[in-house]
C-alpha positions in Angstrom: 97.5 40.9 93.2 99.5 38.3 91.3 102.1 36.8 93.5 105.3 37.7 91.7 109.0 37.5 92.7 109.5 41.1 91.4 108.4 42.4 94.9 110.7 40.2 97.0 113.6 42.7 96.3 113.1 45.3 97.8 96.4 63.0 120.1 96.9 63.5 123.0 99.4 60.9 123.7 98.1 58.7 126.5 100.7 56.0 127.3 98.9 52.9 128.6 100.3 51.1 131.7 101.5 48.3 129.4 103.9 50.7 127.7 105.4 51.5 131.0 106.1 47.9 131.7 107.3 47.1 128.2 109.5 50.1 127.7 110.5 51.3 131.1 110.8 48.3 133.4 114.2 46.7 133.7 117.4 47.6 131.9 116.7 47.3 128.2 119.5 47.4 125.7 117.7 48.8 122.6 119.5 49.6 119.4 118.5 52.3 116.9 116.6 51.6 113.8 118.0 52.7 110.4 116.6 55.6 108.4 115.8 54.6 104.8 116.0 56.7 101.7 118.4 59.2 100.1 119.9 61.6 102.6 121.7 65.0 102.2 124.9 65.3 104.3 125.6 68.6 106.1 127.7 71.1 104.2 129.2 72.6 107.3 127.9 76.1 106.3 124.2 76.5 105.7 123.3 73.0 106.7 124.6 71.7 110.0 122.8 68.3 110.2 122.0 65.5 107.8 118.6 65.9 106.1 116.9 62.5 105.9 114.3 61.4 103.4 110.7 62.0 104.4 107.5 60.6 103.1 105.9 63.2 100.8 102.3 64.4 101.6 99.3 62.5 100.3 95.5 62.8 100.4 93.3 59.8 100.8 89.9 58.8 102.2 89.5 56.0 104.7 86.7 53.5 105.3 84.7 56.0 107.3 84.8 58.7 104.6 87.3 60.7 106.5 89.9 62.6 104.6 93.5 61.8 105.6 96.8 63.5 104.8 100.3 62.9 106.1 99.6 65.5 108.7 96.8 63.3 110.1 99.7 61.2 111.5 101.6 63.9 113.3 103.0 62.6 116.5 102.2 59.1 115.3 104.2 56.0 114.3 102.4 54.1 111.6 102.7 50.9 109.6 101.8 51.1 105.9 101.1 48.6 103.2 99.3 48.3 99.8 96.4 46.0 98.9 93.1 45.8 97.1 89.8 44.4 98.3 89.1 42.0 95.4 92.5 40.3 95.7 92.2 36.7 96.5 95.7 35.5 97.2 98.4 37.8 98.5 96.4 40.6 100.0 94.1 38.6 102.4 97.1 36.7 103.7 99.2 39.9 104.1 96.5 41.7 106.0 95.7 38.7 108.2 99.3 38.7 109.2 99.4 42.5 109.7 96.3 42.0 111.9 98.5 40.0 114.3 100.7 43.1 114.8 97.7 45.3 115.0 96.2 43.2 117.8 99.5 43.6 119.8 99.8 47.3 119.3 96.2 48.7 119.1 96.3 49.9 122.7 99.3 52.1 122.0 98.0 55.5 121.2 101.0 56.4 119.2 100.8 53.5 116.8 98.5 53.5 113.7 98.1 51.4 110.6 97.5 52.6 107.1 96.6 50.3 104.2 96.4 51.9 100.8 94.1 50.4 98.1 95.7 50.3 94.7 92.2 49.9 93.1 90.5 53.2 93.8 87.9 52.7 91.0 86.4 49.7 92.7 87.4 50.1 96.4 84.8 52.7 97.4 84.4 53.8 100.9 81.6 51.3 101.5 83.7 48.5 100.1 86.6 49.4 102.3 84.3 49.6 105.3 83.1 46.1 104.7 86.6 44.9 104.0 87.9 46.3 107.3 85.3 44.3 109.2 87.2 41.1 108.3 90.1 42.2 110.4 88.1 43.8 113.3 89.9 47.0 112.5 89.1 50.0 114.7 88.8 52.9 112.1 90.5 55.3 114.5 93.6 53.1 114.5 93.7 51.0 111.3 92.8 53.0 108.2 91.9 51.3 104.9 92.3 54.2 102.4 91.6 55.0 98.8 92.9 57.7 96.5 91.1 59.6 93.7 93.0 58.0 90.8 95.5 55.4 89.8 98.1 58.1 89.3 97.8 59.1 92.9 98.4 55.5 93.9 101.6 55.4 91.8 102.8 58.6 93.4 102.1 57.3 97.0 103.9 54.1 96.2 106.9 56.0 95.0 106.8 58.2 98.1 107.0 55.1 100.3 109.9 53.8 98.0 107.7 50.9 97.0 106.7 51.5 93.3 103.2 50.4 92.2 103.0 49.3 88.6 100.2 48.6 86.2 100.3 45.5 83.9 97.4 45.4 81.4 94.4 46.1 83.7 96.0 44.8 86.8 97.8 47.0 89.3 100.7 45.2 90.9 102.1 46.2 94.3 104.4 45.2 97.0 103.8 42.7 99.8 106.2 44.7 102.1 105.2 46.4 105.3 106.7 49.8 106.2 107.3 51.6 109.5 107.1 55.4 109.3 108.2 57.4 112.4 106.9 60.7 113.8 109.3 62.6 111.6 107.7 60.9 108.5 110.9 58.9 107.9 111.0 55.2 106.8 112.5 53.2 109.7 111.8 49.6 108.6 110.8 47.5 105.6 109.5 43.9 106.1 108.3 41.0 104.0 104.8 40.3 105.2 105.1 36.6 104.3 108.1 36.0 106.5 107.5 35.0 110.1 111.0 36.2 111.0 110.3 39.5 109.3 106.9 39.9 111.0 108.6 39.3 114.4 111.2 41.8 113.6 108.5 44.4 112.8 106.9 43.8 116.2 110.3 44.2 117.9 111.2 47.3 115.9 108.0 49.0 116.9 109.0 48.4 120.5 112.5 49.8 119.7 111.0 52.9 118.1 108.6 53.5 121.0 111.5 53.2 123.4 113.4 55.7 121.3 110.7 58.3 121.7 110.1 57.7 125.4 113.8 57.5 126.3 115.5 60.1 124.1 119.3 60.2 124.4 119.6 56.7 125.7 
C-alpha cells in the first residue's frame, strides 16, 4: 500500500487465570467504550431501545482454507485490519505492531484477530499461510483472510466503516485497527502507527473484557 495521508482521517469460553488477576483483582475503575456508527434512537412505541450499528455479514477464507463468516466470531471480541501480502511499507509495519497486541492477548479465549487481504487475486491461501508465519500467528486466533473478489473487499471495508479504494491497479486501504465486540459493534478505531493509539487499543481490550465479565458495573 502507498502510505498516504488520506487514511489518517478517519467456544467454550475458558477464562485463564490471568484474566482473573487482570480484571477481577483490586478495585478497578473502568469506563465504557463508545459505540461507533449510525444509530437509530427509540421511538417509544415499537422500539424501546437504541439500535446500534453492527458489522454486516461477510464470507472469507483464512490461511488454513477454512471458511469464516461473521458468525464464526459469535461470543468473541476481535481486532480487524486490512493489508496485502506483497506490500513492502505500511502493511509489514502495521502487522508487526499488531503482533505486539496479539502476543499480549493470545491467551484470552474471547479475543481474536482478523486481517483482511485487499488483494484476493494474489493472496491465495498458501500465500497467506506463509505470510502468517512471519508473525507466529496461531491460525485459531489470528486469521489472515481473503475474499473471492475485489468487490467483496470493498463491501467489507465499507462494513467496517473503513472504505477500501482502487487507484489504477493498486488497492488502497486504511492503516487503522478496529475493535469489534460480541454484539458485532465497532467499539474502537486506532492508528496502527501511533504508539499512543496502540497502547489505547491494549487498554480498551481490557476495558471491554471487564465489561463482559462485570456486567452492570
